Backbone as a printed PyTorch tensor [residue, N CA C, xyz], in Angstrom:
tensor([[[168.9060, 157.9130, 357.8620],
         [167.9540, 157.5170, 358.8580],
         [168.4590, 157.9840, 360.2180]],

        [[167.5640, 158.5000, 360.9990],
         [167.8290, 158.8850, 362.3780],
         [166.8620, 158.0850, 363.2310]],

        [[167.3870, 157.4430, 364.2870],
         [166.4960, 156.6120, 365.1000],
         [166.8670, 156.7090, 366.5790]],

        [[165.9010, 156.3510, 367.4190],
         [166.1320, 156.3270, 368.8620],
         [166.8650, 155.0470, 369.2430]],

        [[167.4130, 155.0390, 370.4640],
         [168.1150, 153.8330, 370.9190],
         [167.1640, 152.6460, 371.0160]],

        [[165.8900, 152.9010, 371.2820],
         [164.9100, 151.8190, 371.3370],
         [164.7660, 151.1130, 370.0020]],

        [[164.9600, 151.8540, 368.9430],
         [164.9070, 151.2590, 367.6110],
         [166.0690, 150.2930, 367.4110]],

        [[167.2130, 150.5920, 368.0070],
         [168.4310, 149.8340, 367.7710],
         [168.7280, 148.7450, 368.8010]],

        [[167.9280, 148.6050, 369.8140],
         [168.1980, 147.5650, 370.8140],
         [168.0980, 146.1650, 370.2320]],

        [[167.0900, 145.9130, 369.4190],
         [166.8270, 144.5520, 368.9530],
         [166.9820, 144.3700, 367.4420]],

        [[167.3100, 145.4380, 366.7390],
         [167.5810, 145.3660, 365.3010],
         [169.0350, 145.7740, 365.1100]],

        [[169.7940, 144.9450, 364.4270],
         [171.2310, 145.1950, 364.2820],
         [171.5300, 146.1890, 363.1630]],

        [[172.7390, 146.7360, 363.2060],
         [173.1960, 147.6200, 362.1320],
         [173.1610, 146.8910, 360.7980]],

        [[173.5380, 145.6230, 360.8010],
         [173.5290, 144.8340, 359.5650],
         [172.1160, 144.6970, 358.9940]],

        [[171.1380, 144.4940, 359.8570],
         [169.7540, 144.3850, 359.3800],
         [169.2810, 145.7010, 358.7630]],

        [[169.6300, 146.8010, 359.4020],
         [169.2690, 148.1190, 358.8620],
         [169.9750, 148.3420, 357.5290]],

        [[171.2590, 148.0210, 357.4790],
         [172.0350, 148.1800, 356.2500],
         [171.4270, 147.3600, 355.1100]],

        [[171.0570, 146.1180, 355.4000],
         [170.4830, 145.2560, 354.3730],
         [169.1790, 145.8230, 353.8160]],

        [[168.3840, 146.4400, 354.6690],
         [167.1180, 147.0170, 354.2040],
         [167.3330, 148.2230, 353.2930]],

        [[168.3400, 149.0360, 353.6040],
         [168.4970, 150.2930, 352.8720],
         [169.6320, 150.2990, 351.8610]],

        [[170.3760, 149.2280, 351.7610],
         [171.4700, 149.1580, 350.8020],
         [170.9110, 148.9090, 349.3950]],

        [[171.3300, 149.7300, 348.4690],
         [170.9610, 149.5710, 347.0510],
         [169.4610, 149.5800, 346.7860]],

        [[168.7200, 150.4330, 347.4850],
         [167.2990, 150.5430, 347.1680],
         [167.1000, 151.7150, 346.2250]],

        [[165.9980, 151.6670, 345.5100],
         [165.6270, 152.7860, 344.6570],
         [165.4260, 154.0180, 345.5080]],

        [[165.7330, 155.1530, 344.9360],
         [165.5300, 156.4190, 345.6300],
         [164.0490, 156.7830, 345.5060]],

        [[163.2150, 156.0340, 346.2140],
         [161.7770, 156.1420, 346.0930],
         [161.1750, 156.2700, 347.4870]],

        [[160.4230, 157.3310, 347.6990],
         [159.8750, 157.6040, 349.0340],
         [158.9580, 156.4930, 349.5280]],

        [[158.1770, 155.9020, 348.6480],
         [157.2450, 154.8450, 349.0590],
         [158.0200, 153.6130, 349.5190]],

        [[159.0490, 153.2400, 348.7730],
         [159.8680, 152.0870, 349.1590],
         [160.5760, 152.3570, 350.4730]],

        [[161.1170, 153.5650, 350.6290],
         [161.8130, 153.9220, 351.8640],
         [160.8630, 153.8600, 353.0490]],

        [[159.6530, 154.3720, 352.8780],
         [158.6490, 154.3360, 353.9550],
         [158.3080, 152.8930, 354.3160]],

        [[158.1060, 152.0500, 353.3030],
         [157.7960, 150.6370, 353.5610],
         [158.9210, 149.9430, 354.3250]],

        [[160.1630, 150.2660, 353.9900],
         [161.3190, 149.6590, 354.6630],
         [161.3680, 150.0620, 356.1330]],

        [[161.1300, 151.3390, 356.4190],
         [161.1980, 151.7990, 357.8090],
         [160.0400, 151.2030, 358.6170]],

        [[158.8700, 151.0790, 358.0050],
         [157.7320, 150.4480, 358.6930],
         [158.0590, 148.9880, 358.9920]],

        [[158.6700, 148.3080, 358.0390],
         [159.0590, 146.9090, 358.2380],
         [159.9970, 146.7710, 359.4370]],

        [[160.9660, 147.6900, 359.5620],
         [161.9170, 147.6210, 360.6860],
         [161.2470, 147.9640, 362.0190]],

        [[160.3110, 148.9040, 362.0100],
         [159.5740, 149.2220, 363.2430],
         [158.7520, 148.0030, 363.6750]],

        [[158.0980, 147.3640, 362.7330],
         [157.3180, 146.1630, 363.0560],
         [158.2160, 145.0360, 363.5610]],

        [[159.4150, 144.9170, 363.0130],
         [160.3700, 143.9140, 363.4880],
         [160.7310, 144.1860, 364.9460]],

        [[160.9180, 145.4540, 365.2870],
         [161.1730, 145.8270, 366.6810],
         [160.0330, 145.3710, 367.5850]],

        [[158.8130, 145.6210, 367.1530],
         [157.6470, 145.2340, 367.9430],
         [157.5670, 143.7150, 368.1070]],

        [[157.8290, 142.9720, 367.0240],
         [157.7940, 141.5120, 367.0840],
         [158.8400, 140.9730, 368.0500]],

        [[159.9590, 141.6620, 368.1440],
         [161.0350, 141.2370, 369.0530],
         [160.8390, 141.7800, 370.4600]],

        [[159.6790, 142.3510, 370.7010],
         [159.2310, 142.8090, 372.0250],
         [160.0930, 143.9110, 372.6220]],

        [[160.5390, 144.8430, 371.7910],
         [161.2560, 146.0150, 372.3060],
         [160.3420, 146.7590, 373.2700]],

        [[160.8580, 147.1090, 374.4500],
         [160.0270, 147.7880, 375.4460],
         [160.3880, 149.2650, 375.6070]],

        [[161.3640, 149.7420, 374.8680],
         [161.7180, 151.1660, 374.8650],
         [160.9420, 151.8400, 373.7350]],

        [[160.9440, 153.1780, 373.7470],
         [160.2620, 153.8650, 372.6530],
         [160.9730, 153.5720, 371.3310]],

        [[160.1950, 153.5000, 370.2660],
         [160.7290, 153.1970, 368.9350],
         [160.4390, 154.4050, 368.0480]],

        [[161.4950, 155.1090, 367.6720],
         [161.3520, 156.2880, 366.8330],
         [162.3440, 156.2080, 365.6910]],

        [[161.8690, 156.5090, 364.4910],
         [162.7670, 156.5220, 363.3380],
         [162.2990, 157.5840, 362.3480]],

        [[163.2550, 158.2810, 361.7930],
         [162.9950, 159.2960, 360.7690],
         [163.8930, 158.9820, 359.5940]],

        [[163.3240, 159.0340, 358.4120],
         [164.1180, 158.8070, 357.2160],
         [163.9350, 160.0140, 356.2990]],

        [[165.0360, 160.4800, 355.7450],
         [165.0080, 161.6510, 354.8810],
         [165.3280, 161.2600, 353.4520]],

        [[164.6210, 161.8550, 352.5440],
         [164.8850, 161.6510, 351.1140],
         [165.3750, 162.9860, 350.5600]],

        [[166.5980, 162.9950, 350.0730],
         [167.1610, 164.1990, 349.4910],
         [167.2740, 164.0250, 347.9880]],

        [[166.7490, 164.9630, 347.2600],
         [166.7920, 164.9070, 345.8080],
         [168.0450, 165.6150, 345.3320]],

        [[168.8880, 164.8910, 344.6200],
         [170.1480, 165.4440, 344.1150],
         [169.9240, 166.5610, 343.1040]],

        [[168.7730, 166.5720, 342.4870],
         [168.4880, 167.5480, 341.4330],
         [167.9570, 168.8770, 341.9430]],

        [[167.7570, 168.9820, 343.2290],
         [167.1860, 170.2380, 343.7880],
         [168.2530, 171.2680, 344.0270]]])
């Protein structure tokens, strides 16, 4: 995951780790997790820009 500082102001490293630790290597689940964290930022009234990119790499490619 690559994110802007605005993404990390109000969401901790531990919260991000908990969302992405031991998840299935599934693009839909990963997308849902990142949306959940963006919404958490909004709920916590982050006033900086919120940007996040998540990459899925297939080991078999």
